[in-house]
Backbone as a printed PyTorch tensor [residue, N CA C, xyz], in Angstrom:
tensor([[[-52.6120, 261.2960, -34.2080],
         [-52.1220, 260.3370, -33.2490],
         [-52.4300, 258.9310, -33.7800]],

        [[-51.4430, 258.0300, -33.7050],
         [-51.6190, 256.6760, -34.2050],
         [-52.1840, 255.7850, -33.0970]],

        [[-53.1060, 254.8810, -33.4840],
         [-53.6510, 253.9750, -32.4620],
         [-52.6070, 252.9540, -32.0230]],

        [[-52.6850, 252.5360, -30.7990],
         [-51.7630, 251.5460, -30.2440],
         [-52.5330, 250.2350, -30.0800]],

        [[-51.9830, 249.1660, -30.6680],
         [-52.5960, 247.8500, -30.5630],
         [-51.8170, 247.0030, -29.5780]],

        [[-52.5160, 246.3750, -28.7220],
         [-51.8890, 245.5010, -27.7320],
         [-52.4900, 244.1130, -27.8620]],

        [[-51.6130, 243.1170, -27.9420],
         [-52.0850, 241.7390, -27.9750],
         [-51.9950, 241.1630, -26.5790]],

        [[-53.0550, 240.5800, -26.1600],
         [-53.0690, 239.9400, -24.8580],
         [-53.2560, 238.4390, -25.0760]],

        [[-52.3230, 237.6750, -24.5620],
         [-52.3910, 236.2250, -24.6980],
         [-52.6310, 235.6380, -23.3160]],

        [[-53.7550, 234.9890, -23.1800],
         [-54.0810, 234.3890, -21.8830],
         [-53.9650, 232.8840, -22.0140]],

        [[-53.0930, 232.3250, -21.2240],
         [-52.9290, 230.8800, -21.2080],
         [-53.7990, 230.3150, -20.1050]],

        [[-54.6840, 229.4510, -20.4870],
         [-55.5530, 228.8360, -19.4950],
         [-55.0340, 227.4540, -19.1760]],

        [[-55.0270, 227.1330, -17.9340],
         [-54.6600, 225.7920, -17.5050],
         [-55.9230, 225.0740, -17.0950]],

        [[-56.0120, 223.8560, -17.5250],
         [-57.1930, 223.0590, -17.2360],
         [-56.9620, 222.2550, -15.9680]],

        [[-57.9200, 222.2640, -15.1120],
         [-57.8380, 221.4620, -13.8970],
         [-58.6280, 220.1900, -14.1140]],

        [[-58.0970, 219.1130, -13.6030],
         [-58.7730, 217.8370, -13.7540],
         [-58.5420, 216.9910, -12.5180]],

        [[-59.3160, 215.9570, -12.3880],
         [-59.1790, 215.0490, -11.2590],
         [-58.6920, 213.7090, -11.7880]],

        [[-57.7070, 213.1610, -11.1210],
         [-57.1590, 211.8670, -11.5040],
         [-57.3510, 210.8800, -10.3680]],

        [[-57.6960, 209.6620, -10.7000],
         [-57.7470, 208.5840,  -9.7150],
         [-56.4580, 207.7910,  -9.8620]],

        [[-55.5670, 207.9480,  -8.9050],
         [-54.2730, 207.2800,  -8.9630],
         [-54.1580, 206.2640,  -7.8400]],

        [[-53.4120, 205.2340,  -8.1090],
         [-53.0840, 204.2410,  -7.0970],
         [-52.3640, 204.9590,  -5.9540]],

        [[-52.7260, 204.6400,  -4.7190],
         [-52.1550, 205.3300,  -3.5520],
         [-50.6320, 205.2470,  -3.5130]],

        [[-50.0900, 204.0650,  -3.7990],
         [-48.6380, 203.8960,  -3.7390],
         [-47.9600, 204.6790,  -4.8600]],

        [[-48.5690, 204.6750,  -6.0470],
         [-48.0250, 205.4410,  -7.1730],
         [-47.9910, 206.9240,  -6.8390]],

        [[-49.0600, 207.4180,  -6.2480],
         [-49.1260, 208.8250,  -5.8670],
         [-48.0720, 209.1660,  -4.8240]],

        [[-47.9070, 208.3010,  -3.8410],
         [-46.8940, 208.5330,  -2.7970],
         [-45.4970, 208.5630,  -3.4110]],

        [[-45.2180, 207.6240,  -4.3180],
         [-43.9070, 207.5910,  -4.9770],
         [-43.6830, 208.8360,  -5.8260]],

        [[-44.7360, 209.2690,  -6.5230],
         [-44.6290, 210.4560,  -7.3680],
         [-44.3850, 211.7080,  -6.5260]],

        [[-45.0940, 211.8300,  -5.3980],
         [-44.8870, 212.9810,  -4.5150],
         [-43.4730, 212.9970,  -3.9570]],

        [[-42.9680, 211.8200,  -3.5970],
         [-41.6060, 211.7340,  -3.0620],
         [-40.5860, 212.1340,  -4.1300]],

        [[-40.7900, 211.6660,  -5.3620],
         [-39.8740, 212.0190,  -6.4500],
         [-39.9350, 213.5060,  -6.7490]],

        [[-41.1390, 214.0660,  -6.7430],
         [-41.2820, 215.5040,  -6.9880],
         [-40.5580, 216.3040,  -5.9110]],

        [[-40.6950, 215.8940,  -4.6710],
         [-40.0090, 216.5980,  -3.5760],
         [-38.4980, 216.4620,  -3.7180]],

        [[-38.0500, 215.2590,  -4.0610],
         [-36.6060, 215.0130,  -4.2200],
         [-36.0340, 215.8780,  -5.3450]],

        [[-36.8010, 216.0520,  -6.4250],
         [-36.3380, 216.8450,  -7.5610],
         [-36.6930, 218.3300,  -7.4340]],

        [[-37.3010, 218.6700,  -6.3100],
         [-37.7150, 220.0500,  -6.0360],
         [-38.5810, 220.6160,  -7.1580]],

        [[-39.5930, 219.8590,  -7.5030],
         [-40.5500, 220.2800,  -8.5150],
         [-41.9460, 219.9550,  -8.0040]],

        [[-42.9450, 220.3640,  -8.7350],
         [-44.3090, 220.0900,  -8.2960],
         [-44.7910, 218.7580,  -8.8550]],

        [[-45.7790, 218.2150,  -8.2070],
         [-46.3860, 216.9790,  -8.6810],
         [-47.0020, 217.2070, -10.0640]],

        [[-47.5950, 218.3750, -10.2570],
         [-48.1810, 218.7170, -11.5550],
         [-47.1220, 218.6780, -12.6470]],

        [[-45.9850, 219.2830, -12.3690],
         [-44.9010, 219.3190, -13.3740],
         [-44.3990, 217.9130, -13.6660]],

        [[-44.2870, 217.0840, -12.6510],
         [-43.8300, 215.7130, -12.8280],
         [-44.8140, 214.9350, -13.7210]],

        [[-46.0970, 215.0980, -13.4750],
         [-47.1200, 214.4210, -14.2880],
         [-47.0910, 214.9500, -15.7210]],

        [[-46.9410, 216.2740, -15.8920],
         [-46.8700, 216.8550, -17.2340],
         [-45.6890, 216.2860, -18.0120]],

        [[-44.5300, 216.1900, -17.3640],
         [-43.3370, 215.6510, -18.0290],
         [-43.5630, 214.1970, -18.4400]],

        [[-44.1840, 213.4290, -17.5590],
         [-44.4550, 212.0320, -17.8730],
         [-45.3830, 211.8900, -19.0640]],

        [[-46.4180, 212.7090, -19.1010],
         [-47.3520, 212.6760, -20.2330],
         [-46.6590, 213.0880, -21.5270]],

        [[-45.8200, 214.1170, -21.4540],
         [-45.1030, 214.5650, -22.6460],
         [-44.1880, 213.4560, -23.1770]],

        [[-43.5120, 212.7580, -22.2770],
         [-42.6380, 211.6600, -22.7020],
         [-43.4320, 210.5570, -23.3870]],

        [[-44.5630, 210.1780, -22.8010],
         [-45.3860, 209.1200, -23.3980],
         [-45.9570, 209.5420, -24.7470]],

        [[-46.4080, 210.7880, -24.8420],
         [-46.9680, 211.2610, -26.0990],
         [-45.9060, 211.3360, -27.1900]],

        [[-44.7100, 211.7740, -26.8220],
         [-43.6120, 211.8300, -27.7820],
         [-43.2180, 210.4340, -28.2410]],

        [[-43.1980, 209.4770, -27.3050],
         [-42.8160, 208.1010, -27.6350],
         [-43.8430, 207.4580, -28.5550]],

        [[-45.1150, 207.7790, -28.3690],
         [-46.1450, 207.1550, -29.2020],
         [-46.0970, 207.6740, -30.6310]],

        [[-45.6140, 208.8900, -30.8410],
         [-45.5280, 209.4240, -32.1990],
         [-44.2720, 208.9450, -32.9110]],

        [[-43.2510, 208.5400, -32.1640],
         [-42.0160, 208.0730, -32.7960],
         [-41.9930, 206.5590, -32.9640]],

        [[-42.9920, 205.8740, -32.3870],
         [-43.0610, 204.4220, -32.5320],
         [-43.3630, 204.0560, -33.9690]],

        [[-42.6220, 203.0940, -34.5180],
         [-42.9600, 202.6840, -35.8820],
         [-44.3350, 202.0110, -35.8970]],

        [[-45.0500, 202.2490, -36.9540],
         [-46.3750, 201.6470, -37.0250],
         [-46.2320, 200.1410, -37.1580]],

        [[-47.1320, 199.4380, -36.5160],
         [-47.0660, 197.9910, -36.5330],
         [-47.6200, 197.4920, -37.8610]],

        [[-46.8050, 196.7300, -38.5350],
         [-47.2020, 196.1840, -39.8170],
         [-47.8000, 194.7990, -39.5880]],

        [[-48.9800, 194.5910, -40.1340],
         [-49.5960, 193.2740, -40.0160],
         [-48.9240, 192.3530, -41.0150]],

        [[-48.4710, 191.2350, -40.5280],
         [-47.8170, 190.2660, -41.3890],
         [-48.6820, 189.0360, -41.5350]],

        [[-48.6850, 188.5170, -42.7160],
         [-49.4290, 187.2890, -42.9500],
         [-48.5740, 186.1170, -42.5260]],

        [[-49.1600, 185.2220, -41.7880],
         [-48.4490, 184.0270, -41.3750],
         [-48.4960, 183.0030, -42.5020]],

        [[-47.3740, 182.3190, -42.7110],
         [-47.3910, 181.3050, -43.7560],
         [-48.2980, 180.1440, -43.3620]],

        [[-48.9680, 179.6090, -44.3420],
         [-49.8740, 178.4850, -44.1190],
         [-49.4360, 177.3440, -45.0230]],

        [[-49.2860, 176.1600, -44.4500],
         [-48.9030, 174.9850, -45.2250],
         [-50.1340, 174.4240, -45.9090]],

        [[-50.1000, 174.3940, -47.2250],
         [-51.2370, 173.8990, -47.9930],
         [-50.9520, 172.5360, -48.6190]],

        [[-49.9250, 171.8790, -48.1360],
         [-49.5390, 170.5920, -48.7140],
         [-50.4340, 169.4650, -48.2400]],

        [[-50.0460, 168.2850, -48.6280],
         [-50.8100, 167.0940, -48.2580],
         [-50.1860, 166.4510, -47.0390]],

        [[-50.8970, 165.5690, -46.4690],
         [-50.3520, 164.8480, -45.3270],
         [-51.3220, 164.9010, -44.1800]],

        [[-50.7990, 164.8800, -43.0120],
         [-51.6380, 164.8950, -41.8270],
         [-50.9830, 164.0480, -40.7590]],

        [[-51.7400, 163.6490, -39.8100],
         [-51.2080, 162.8420, -38.7230],
         [-50.9630, 161.4120, -39.1810]],

        [[-49.9910, 160.8370, -38.5790],
         [-49.7120, 159.4310, -38.8250],
         [-50.8670, 158.6260, -38.2370]],

        [[-51.2470, 157.5850, -38.9360],
         [-52.3520, 156.7540, -38.4630],
         [-52.0440, 156.2320, -37.0660]],

        [[-53.0370, 156.2750, -36.2130],
         [-52.8820, 155.7440, -34.8640],
         [-52.4090, 156.7580, -33.8380]],

        [[-52.1170, 158.0030, -34.2470],
         [-51.6700, 159.0340, -33.3010],
         [-52.8990, 159.8290, -32.8520]],

        [[-53.0830, 159.8840, -31.5470],
         [-54.2130, 160.6160, -30.9750],
         [-53.8400, 162.0990, -30.8830]],

        [[-54.4570, 162.9760, -31.6880],
         [-54.0920, 164.3940, -31.6750],
         [-54.4860, 165.1090, -30.3830]],

        [[-55.2890, 164.4760, -29.5540],
         [-55.7100, 165.0960, -28.2960],
         [-54.7870, 164.7290, -27.1400]],

        [[-53.7940, 163.9170, -27.4060],
         [-52.8760, 163.4680, -26.3510],
         [-51.4800, 164.0200, -26.6070]],

        [[-51.0030, 164.8460, -25.6730],
         [-49.6360, 165.3720, -25.7930],
         [-48.6170, 164.2450, -25.8040]],

        [[-48.8370, 163.2390, -24.9560],
         [-47.8960, 162.1180, -24.8730],
         [-47.8260, 161.3910, -26.2100]],

        [[-48.9830, 161.1340, -26.8370],
         [-48.9940, 160.4420, -28.1200],
         [-48.2750, 161.2730, -29.1820]],

        [[-48.4600, 162.5930, -29.1760],
         [-47.7970, 163.4680, -30.1420],
         [-46.2880, 163.4560, -29.9320]],

        [[-45.8550, 163.5310, -28.6720],
         [-44.4160, 163.5060, -28.3830],
         [-43.8100, 162.1620, -28.7430]],

        [[-44.5160, 161.0920, -28.4530],
         [-44.0200, 159.7600, -28.8270],
         [-43.8810, 159.6380, -30.3370]],

        [[-44.8350, 160.2130, -31.0880],
         [-44.7670, 160.1640, -32.5480],
         [-43.5590, 160.9550, -33.0490]],

        [[-43.2270, 162.0370, -32.3920],
         [-42.0420, 162.8110, -32.7600],
         [-40.7750, 162.0030, -32.5280]],

        [[-40.7160, 161.2980, -31.3940],
         [-39.5550, 160.4860, -31.0880],
         [-39.3700, 159.3620, -32.0970]],

        [[-40.4680, 158.8350, -32.6540],
         [-40.4020, 157.7470, -33.6200],
         [-39.7620, 158.1980, -34.9320]],

        [[-39.9260, 159.4870, -35.2840],
         [-39.3420, 160.0050, -36.5350],
         [-37.8320, 160.1370, -36.4510]],

        [[-37.3200, 160.3730, -35.2860],
         [-35.8860, 160.6550, -35.1340],
         [-35.0460, 159.4610, -35.2860]]])
């Protein structure tokens, strides 16, 4: 007689507690009821969407900002702490 092997797969669901904004929770419950689904399923779908979006986001590339290394500076007599003086100096160039 040959032995019979049986595989048993047990899926465990983890329970957790979430602190949600009262209005957000009310809106989520209403949407779940409207879509005839559970609040748990709605939250799972939302998490899956966010996790999928974060993996498809292009990585942010750090860019170096150009820096002016030339000569010059403020025109003599312009107060760099005064917005009005800076704007007036701009008007003088035009």
